[in-house]
VEXDRENDO-885547 format. One record per atom (N, C-alpha, C, CB): residue number from 1; residue in three letters; atom name; x negated, y, z. Coordinates in steps of 0.2 Angstrom, whole numbers, plus 5000, padded with zeros to 4 digits. Atoms other than C-alpha are relative to their C-alpha. Glycine has a CB too. Example, Ala and Ser with C-alpha at 12.3 -4.5 7.8 and 13.67 -1.06 7.14 Angstrom:
<pts>
{pt 1, 'ala', 'N', {4996, 4994, 5000}} {pt 1, 'ala', 'CA', {4938, 4978, 5039}} {pt 1, 'ala', 'C', {4996, 5006, 5000}} {pt 1, 'ala', 'CB', {5005, 5000, 5006}} {pt 2, 'ser', 'N', {5004, 4994, 4999}} {pt 2, 'ser', 'CA', {4932, 4995, 5036}} {pt 2, 'ser', 'C', {5004, 5005, 5003}} {pt 2, 'ser', 'CB', {4998, 5002, 4993}} 
</pts>
This chain:
<pts>
{pt 1, 'met', 'N', {4996, 4994, 5000}} {pt 1, 'met', 'CA', {5000, 5000, 5000}} {pt 1, 'met', 'C', {4996, 5006, 5000}} {pt 1, 'met', 'CB', {5005, 5000, 5006}} {pt 2, 'glu', 'N', {5004, 4994, 5000}} {pt 2, 'glu', 'CA', {4986, 5012, 5004}} {pt 2, 'glu', 'C', {4996, 5001, 4994}} {pt 2, 'glu', 'CB', {4995, 4999, 5006}} {pt 3, 'ala', 'N', {5003, 5000, 5006}} {pt 3, 'ala', 'CA', {4977, 5008, 4988}} {pt 3, 'ala', 'C', {5005, 5003, 4995}} {pt 3, 'ala', 'CB', {4997, 4993, 4998}} {pt 4, 'glu', 'N', {4995, 4997, 5005}} {pt 4, 'glu', 'CA', {4993, 5012, 4978}} {pt 4, 'glu', 'C', {5001, 5007, 5001}} {pt 4, 'glu', 'CB', {5007, 4996, 5001}} {pt 5, 'leu', 'N', {4999, 4993, 4998}} {pt 5, 'leu', 'CA', {4995, 5028, 4987}} {pt 5, 'leu', 'C', {4994, 5004, 4997}} {pt 5, 'leu', 'CB', {5002, 5001, 5007}} {pt 6, 'lys', 'N', {5006, 4997, 5002}} {pt 6, 'lys', 'CA', {4977, 5033, 4983}} {pt 6, 'lys', 'C', {5000, 5001, 4993}} {pt 6, 'lys', 'CB', {4994, 4996, 5003}} {pt 7, 'ser', 'N', {5000, 5000, 5007}} {pt 7, 'ser', 'CA', {4979, 5028, 4965}} {pt 7, 'ser', 'C', {5005, 5005, 4997}} {pt 7, 'ser', 'CB', {5002, 4993, 4997}} {pt 8, 'leu', 'N', {4995, 4996, 5002}} {pt 8, 'leu', 'CA', {4995, 5038, 4964}} {pt 8, 'leu', 'C', {4998, 5008, 5001}} {pt 8, 'leu', 'CB', {5007, 4999, 5004}} {pt 9, 'glu', 'N', {5002, 4994, 4999}} {pt 9, 'glu', 'CA', {4987, 5053, 4972}} {pt 9, 'glu', 'C', {4995, 5002, 4995}} {pt 9, 'glu', 'CB', {4996, 5000, 5007}} {pt 10, 'asp', 'N', {5005, 4999, 5005}} {pt 10, 'asp', 'CA', {4972, 5052, 4960}} {pt 10, 'asp', 'C', {5003, 5002, 4993}} {pt 10, 'asp', 'CB', {4996, 4994, 4999}} {pt 11, 'lys', 'N', {4997, 4999, 5006}} {pt 11, 'lys', 'CA', {4984, 5051, 4945}} {pt 11, 'lys', 'C', {5004, 5007, 5000}} {pt 11, 'lys', 'CB', {5005, 4995, 4999}} {pt 12, 'leu', 'N', {4996, 4994, 5000}} {pt 12, 'leu', 'CA', {4994, 5066, 4951}} {pt 12, 'leu', 'C', {4995, 5006, 5000}} {pt 12, 'leu', 'CB', {5004, 5000, 5007}} {pt 13, 'ala', 'N', {5005, 4995, 5000}} {pt 13, 'ala', 'CA', {4978, 5076, 4954}} {pt 13, 'ala', 'C', {4997, 5001, 4992}} {pt 13, 'ala', 'CB', {4994, 4998, 5004}} {pt 14, 'gln', 'N', {5002, 4999, 5008}} {pt 14, 'gln', 'CA', {4973, 5072, 4935}} {pt 14, 'gln', 'C', {5005, 5004, 4996}} {pt 14, 'gln', 'CB', {4999, 4993, 4998}} {pt 15, 'ile', 'N', {4995, 4997, 5004}} {pt 15, 'ile', 'CA', {4990, 5077, 4929}} {pt 15, 'ile', 'C', {5000, 5008, 5002}} {pt 15, 'ile', 'CB', {5007, 4997, 5002}} {pt 16, 'ile', 'N', {5001, 4993, 4998}} {pt 16, 'ile', 'CA', {4988, 5094, 4939}} {pt 16, 'ile', 'C', {4995, 5003, 4996}} {pt 16, 'ile', 'CB', {5000, 5001, 5008}} {pt 17, 'glu', 'N', {5006, 4997, 5003}} {pt 17, 'glu', 'CA', {4971, 5097, 4932}} {pt 17, 'glu', 'C', {5002, 5001, 4992}} {pt 17, 'glu', 'CB', {4994, 4995, 5001}} {pt 18, 'ile', 'N', {4999, 5000, 5007}} {pt 18, 'ile', 'CA', {4977, 5093, 4914}} {pt 18, 'ile', 'C', {5005, 5006, 4999}} {pt 18, 'ile', 'CB', {5003, 4994, 4997}} {pt 19, 'cys', 'N', {4995, 4995, 5000}} {pt 19, 'cys', 'CA', {4992, 5105, 4917}} {pt 19, 'cys', 'C', {4997, 5007, 5000}} {pt 19, 'cys', 'CB', {5005, 4999, 5005}} {pt 20, 'his', 'N', {5004, 4994, 5000}} {pt 20, 'his', 'CA', {4980, 5119, 4922}} {pt 20, 'his', 'C', {4996, 5002, 4994}} {pt 20, 'his', 'CB', {4996, 5000, 5006}} {pt 21, 'arg', 'N', {5004, 4999, 5006}} {pt 21, 'arg', 'CA', {4969, 5116, 4907}} {pt 21, 'arg', 'C', {5004, 5002, 4994}} {pt 21, 'arg', 'CB', {4996, 4994, 4999}} {pt 22, 'leu', 'N', {4995, 4999, 5006}} {pt 22, 'leu', 'CA', {4984, 5116, 4895}} {pt 22, 'leu', 'C', {5003, 5007, 5001}} {pt 22, 'leu', 'CB', {5006, 4995, 5000}} {pt 23, 'arg', 'N', {4998, 4994, 4999}} {pt 23, 'arg', 'CA', {4990, 5132, 4903}} {pt 23, 'arg', 'C', {4995, 5005, 4998}} {pt 23, 'arg', 'CB', {5002, 5002, 5007}} {pt 24, 'glu', 'N', {5006, 4995, 5002}} {pt 24, 'glu', 'CA', {4973, 5141, 4901}} {pt 24, 'glu', 'C', {4999, 5000, 4992}} {pt 24, 'glu', 'CB', {4994, 4997, 5003}} {pt 25, 'asp', 'N', {5001, 5001, 5007}} {pt 25, 'asp', 'CA', {4972, 5134, 4883}} {pt 25, 'asp', 'C', {5006, 5004, 4997}} {pt 25, 'asp', 'CB', {5000, 4993, 4998}} {pt 26, 'asn', 'N', {4994, 4997, 5003}} {pt 26, 'asn', 'CA', {4990, 5140, 4879}} {pt 26, 'asn', 'C', {4999, 5008, 5001}} {pt 26, 'asn', 'CB', {5006, 4998, 5004}} {pt 27, 'his', 'N', {5001, 4993, 4999}} {pt 27, 'his', 'CA', {4985, 5157, 4886}} {pt 27, 'his', 'C', {4995, 5003, 4995}} {pt 27, 'his', 'CB', {4998, 5002, 5007}} {pt 28, 'gln', 'N', {5005, 4998, 5005}} {pt 28, 'gln', 'CA', {4970, 5158, 4875}} {pt 28, 'gln', 'C', {5002, 5000, 4993}} {pt 28, 'gln', 'CB', {4993, 4996, 5001}} {pt 29, 'leu', 'N', {4997, 5000, 5007}} {pt 29, 'leu', 'CA', {4979, 5153, 4860}} {pt 29, 'leu', 'C', {5005, 5005, 4999}} {pt 29, 'leu', 'CB', {5004, 4993, 4999}} {pt 30, 'arg', 'N', {4996, 4994, 5001}} {pt 30, 'arg', 'CA', {4992, 5166, 4863}} {pt 30, 'arg', 'C', {4996, 5006, 4999}} {pt 30, 'arg', 'CB', {5005, 5001, 5006}} {pt 31, 'gln', 'N', {5004, 4994, 5001}} {pt 31, 'gln', 'CA', {4979, 5179, 4864}} {pt 31, 'gln', 'C', {4997, 5000, 4993}} {pt 31, 'gln', 'CB', {4994, 5001, 5005}} {pt 32, 'gln', 'N', {5003, 5000, 5007}} {pt 32, 'gln', 'CA', {4970, 5173, 4848}} {pt 32, 'gln', 'C', {5006, 5001, 4995}} {pt 32, 'gln', 'CB', {4997, 4993, 4999}} {pt 33, 'leu', 'N', {4995, 4999, 5005}} {pt 33, 'leu', 'CA', {4987, 5173, 4839}} {pt 33, 'leu', 'C', {5002, 5007, 5000}} {pt 33, 'leu', 'CB', {5006, 4996, 5002}} {pt 34, 'ala', 'N', {4998, 4992, 5000}} {pt 34, 'ala', 'CA', {4991, 5191, 4844}} {pt 34, 'ala', 'C', {4994, 5003, 4997}} {pt 34, 'ala', 'CB', {5001, 5002, 5008}} {pt 35, 'ser', 'N', {5005, 4997, 5004}} {pt 35, 'ser', 'CA', {4974, 5196, 4838}} {pt 35, 'ser', 'C', {5000, 4999, 4993}} {pt 35, 'ser', 'CB', {4993, 4997, 5003}} {pt 36, 'ala', 'N', {4999, 5001, 5007}} {pt 36, 'ala', 'CA', {4976, 5187, 4822}} {pt 36, 'ala', 'C', {5005, 5003, 4996}} {pt 36, 'ala', 'CB', {5000, 4992, 4999}} {pt 37, 'leu', 'N', {4994, 4996, 5003}} {pt 37, 'leu', 'CA', {4993, 5195, 4819}} {pt 37, 'leu', 'C', {4998, 5007, 4999}} {pt 37, 'leu', 'CB', {5006, 4999, 5005}} {pt 38, 'his', 'N', {5002, 4993, 5000}} {pt 38, 'his', 'CA', {4986, 5212, 4823}} {pt 38, 'his', 'C', {4995, 5001, 4994}} {pt 38, 'his', 'CB', {4996, 5002, 5006}} {pt 39, 'asp', 'N', {5005, 4999, 5005}} {pt 39, 'asp', 'CA', {4971, 5209, 4811}} {pt 39, 'asp', 'C', {5004, 4999, 4993}} {pt 39, 'asp', 'CB', {4995, 4994, 5000}} {pt 40, 'asn', 'N', {4997, 5001, 5006}} {pt 40, 'asn', 'CA', {4983, 5202, 4797}} {pt 40, 'asn', 'C', {5004, 5007, 4999}} {pt 40, 'asn', 'CB', {5005, 4995, 5001}} {pt 41, 'lys', 'N', {4996, 4994, 5001}} {pt 41, 'lys', 'CA', {4994, 5218, 4799}} {pt 41, 'lys', 'C', {4995, 5006, 4998}} {pt 41, 'lys', 'CB', {5003, 5003, 5007}} {pt 42, 'gln', 'N', {5004, 4995, 5003}} {pt 42, 'gln', 'CA', {4979, 5229, 4797}} {pt 42, 'gln', 'C', {4997, 4999, 4993}} {pt 42, 'gln', 'CB', {4993, 5000, 5005}} {pt 43, 'leu', 'N', {5002, 5001, 5007}} {pt 43, 'leu', 'CA', {4973, 5220, 4782}} {pt 43, 'leu', 'C', {5006, 5001, 4995}} {pt 43, 'leu', 'CB', {4998, 4992, 5000}} {pt 44, 'asp', 'N', {4995, 4998, 5004}} {pt 44, 'asp', 'CA', {4990, 5221, 4775}} {pt 44, 'asp', 'C', {5001, 5007, 4998}} {pt 44, 'asp', 'CB', {5007, 4997, 5003}} {pt 45, 'asp', 'N', {5000, 4993, 5001}} {pt 45, 'asp', 'CA', {4990, 5239, 4777}} {pt 45, 'asp', 'C', {4995, 5003, 4995}} {pt 45, 'asp', 'CB', {5000, 5004, 5007}} {pt 46, 'lys', 'N', {5006, 4998, 5004}} {pt 46, 'lys', 'CA', {4973, 5241, 4769}} {pt 46, 'lys', 'C', {5002, 4998, 4992}} {pt 46, 'lys', 'CB', {4994, 4997, 5002}} {pt 47, 'ile', 'N', {4999, 5002, 5007}} {pt 47, 'ile', 'CA', {4979, 5231, 4754}} {pt 47, 'ile', 'C', {5006, 5004, 4997}} {pt 47, 'ile', 'CB', {5003, 4992, 5000}} {pt 48, 'ser', 'N', {4995, 4996, 5003}} {pt 48, 'ser', 'CA', {4995, 5241, 4752}} {pt 48, 'ser', 'C', {4997, 5007, 4998}} {pt 48, 'ser', 'CB', {5005, 5001, 5006}} {pt 49, 'ser', 'N', {5003, 4994, 5001}} {pt 49, 'ser', 'CA', {4985, 5257, 4753}} {pt 49, 'ser', 'C', {4996, 5000, 4993}} {pt 49, 'ser', 'CB', {4995, 5002, 5006}} {pt 50, 'ala', 'N', {5004, 5001, 5006}} {pt 50, 'ala', 'CA', {4973, 5250, 4740}} {pt 50, 'ala', 'C', {5004, 5000, 4994}} {pt 50, 'ala', 'CB', {4995, 4994, 5001}} {pt 51, 'thr', 'N', {4995, 5001, 5005}} {pt 51, 'thr', 'CA', {4987, 5245, 4729}} {pt 51, 'thr', 'C', {5003, 5007, 4997}} {pt 51, 'thr', 'CB', {5005, 4995, 5002}} {pt 52, 'lys', 'N', {4997, 4994, 5002}} {pt 52, 'lys', 'CA', {4995, 5262, 4729}} {pt 52, 'lys', 'C', {4995, 5005, 4997}} {pt 52, 'lys', 'CB', {5002, 5004, 5007}} {pt 53, 'arg', 'N', {5005, 4995, 5003}} {pt 53, 'arg', 'CA', {4978, 5271, 4725}} {pt 53, 'arg', 'C', {4999, 4997, 4993}} {pt 53, 'arg', 'CB', {4994, 4999, 5005}} {pt 54, 'leu', 'N', {5001, 5003, 5006}} {pt 54, 'leu', 'CA', {4975, 5259, 4711}} {pt 54, 'leu', 'C', {5006, 5002, 4995}} {pt 54, 'leu', 'CB', {4999, 4992, 5000}} {pt 55, 'glu', 'N', {4995, 4998, 5004}} {pt 55, 'glu', 'CA', {4992, 5262, 4704}} {pt 55, 'glu', 'C', {5000, 5007, 4998}} {pt 55, 'glu', 'CB', {5007, 4998, 5004}} {pt 56, 'ala', 'N', {5000, 4993, 5002}} {pt 56, 'ala', 'CA', {4990, 5281, 4705}} {pt 56, 'ala', 'C', {4994, 5001, 4995}} {pt 56, 'ala', 'CB', {4998, 5004, 5007}} {pt 57, 'leu', 'N', {5006, 5000, 5005}} {pt 57, 'leu', 'CA', {4973, 5279, 4696}} {pt 57, 'leu', 'C', {5002, 4998, 4993}} {pt 57, 'leu', 'CB', {4994, 4996, 5003}} {pt 58, 'leu', 'N', {4998, 5002, 5007}} {pt 58, 'leu', 'CA', {4981, 5269, 4682}} {pt 58, 'leu', 'C', {5005, 5005, 4997}} {pt 58, 'leu', 'CB', {5003, 4993, 5001}} {pt 59, 'gln', 'N', {4996, 4995, 5003}} {pt 59, 'gln', 'CA', {4994, 5282, 4680}} {pt 59, 'gln', 'C', {4996, 5006, 4997}} {pt 59, 'gln', 'CB', {5005, 5002, 5005}} {pt 60, 'gln', 'N', {5004, 4994, 5002}} {pt 60, 'gln', 'CA', {4981, 5295, 4678}} {pt 60, 'gln', 'C', {4996, 4999, 4994}} {pt 60, 'gln', 'CB', {4995, 5003, 5005}} {pt 61, 'met', 'N', {5005, 5001, 5006}} {pt 61, 'met', 'CA', {4971, 5286, 4664}} {pt 61, 'met', 'C', {5004, 5001, 4994}} {pt 61, 'met', 'CB', {4998, 4992, 5001}} {pt 62, 'pro', 'N', {4997, 4999, 5006}} {pt 62, 'pro', 'CA', {4975, 5291, 4647}} {pt 62, 'pro', 'C', {5002, 4993, 4996}} {pt 62, 'pro', 'CB', {4996, 5004, 4995}} {pt 63, 'glu', 'N', {4998, 5006, 5004}} {pt 63, 'glu', 'CA', {4984, 5278, 4636}} {pt 63, 'glu', 'C', {4996, 4999, 4994}} {pt 63, 'glu', 'CB', {5008, 5000, 4998}} {pt 64, 'asp', 'N', {5004, 5002, 5006}} {pt 64, 'asp', 'CA', {4975, 5269, 4622}} {pt 64, 'asp', 'C', {5004, 5002, 4994}} {pt 64, 'asp', 'CB', {4997, 4993, 5000}} {pt 65, 'thr', 'N', {4996, 4998, 5006}} {pt 65, 'thr', 'CA', {4981, 5277, 4606}} {pt 65, 'thr', 'C', {4998, 4996, 4994}} {pt 65, 'thr', 'CB', {4999, 5007, 4998}} {pt 66, 'thr', 'N', {5002, 5004, 5006}} {pt 66, 'thr', 'CA', {4972, 5264, 4594}} {pt 66, 'thr', 'C', {5005, 4994, 4999}} {pt 66, 'thr', 'CB', {4993, 4998, 5001}} 
</pts>
């Protein structure tokens, strides 16, 4: 009986440790996701700006008359 309780206690300690690690990993992943989403937004804004500038430049170019 004592051995079974010790085994159960050890398993419970392992589960608690795994739970703590998973929470920490989850927190880190959420931070990485937020950072990646922010970076994507900035890159999307840059692409949009570059597209508008290119379109404006294309409109300023004379048309080929040949």
